[in-house]
N, C-alpha and C positions, 0 to 999 in steps of 0.2 A: 051391517057388515060393509066392509070396503075391500075393493081389489086394489092392490098396490103393485104397479108395474115399475120396474127400475131397469134402465139401460146403463150398464157399467162396462168398464174395461175388463177383458177376459181374465187377466192375471189377478184381478181383485175378487173373483168369484168365491174362492175358498174363504177369504176374510169375511165377505158379506154373509155367506152361509153360516159360518161360525157365530157371527154377531147376532143373526136372526135366531139361531138356536138358543143363545144365551138369554134372549128376551121372550122365549117361549113359543116361537113360531116353529111348528113341527113339520110342515110340508111346504114345498115350493116347486114350481115348474121353471125349468131353465131352457132357453132356446138360443142357439147361436144365430146371430143376426149380423147384418152389415149396414152401415149408415154413415152419415156425416151431418155435422151442424156447423158451428163456428170453426171447428177444427179443419174443415174442408178436406181435401185429399192431399196427396203429395206425389212427387215424381220419383220413379225408380229407374234403374238401368238394368236391362236384360240383354245379354249378348251384344253389347254396344249400342242398343237402341234405347232411347228414353221413352217412357210411357207414363201416363197419369193413372194413379190409383185413386179412384173417386170415392169408393166406399171402404170404410175401415171396419175391421172385425170388432164386434161388441157381443155382449151376452144380455139377454132380456130375462129378468127374473119376474115371476108372477106369484103373488101370495094373496090369499083372502083371509082377512082377520076381522074379529069383532070390532065395532066402533071404538071401544075403550082401549084397544091395543094399537091403533093406527099410529099415534105419535111415537110410541116406543119403537115400533118397527121402522118408521121413517128415520128416526134418529140413528138407529143401529145401521141401517143401510148407508146413510150419509157419512157417518164416522168411518165405517169400514171401507167405503169406496173412494174416499177423498184422498187425492194426491196433491191437490193444489195446482195441477196443470190443466190446460185446456183439454177437453174431451173426457172429463171425469164421469159425465153422464147426466141423466135426468130421472126424475121420479114422477109418476102420474098416479093420481088417486081417483077412483070411480066408485059410485054406489053399486052395491050388489043387492038385487031384490030378493033372491032366494038361492039356497044351496041345498043339495040333496046328496047324501052318501048312497051310492047305488047298492052296495052290499047289504046295508041294514035298513035303508029307508029313512034314516035320521035326517032331520032338516035344520037349516040355518046354523046357528052357533054350534049345535050338537054335531053337525055334519063336518065341521072344520076339524 
């Protein structure tokens, strides 16, 4: 099993969720986060004063999928989140040793 974490632009969340649903991913966790990479921050004006906005709003999606489904999930996220502009996001893939569904006690792929 693999855990796929994707950091994407907030307005792309519904597109990514729909794309994952179409490839069979039935559950995900979403967290509102802030950060920056190459995009850096930008300056804004508030009541005549200029200030730096260092961290930009993003959303982090987390899914756990069987090894066989990783590439399909990554392709779905990539295609749905892509705008072609800086700040589209990143995807991280990690190994998952074990998964347990608390309600039933099912483990690993059956728990997903």
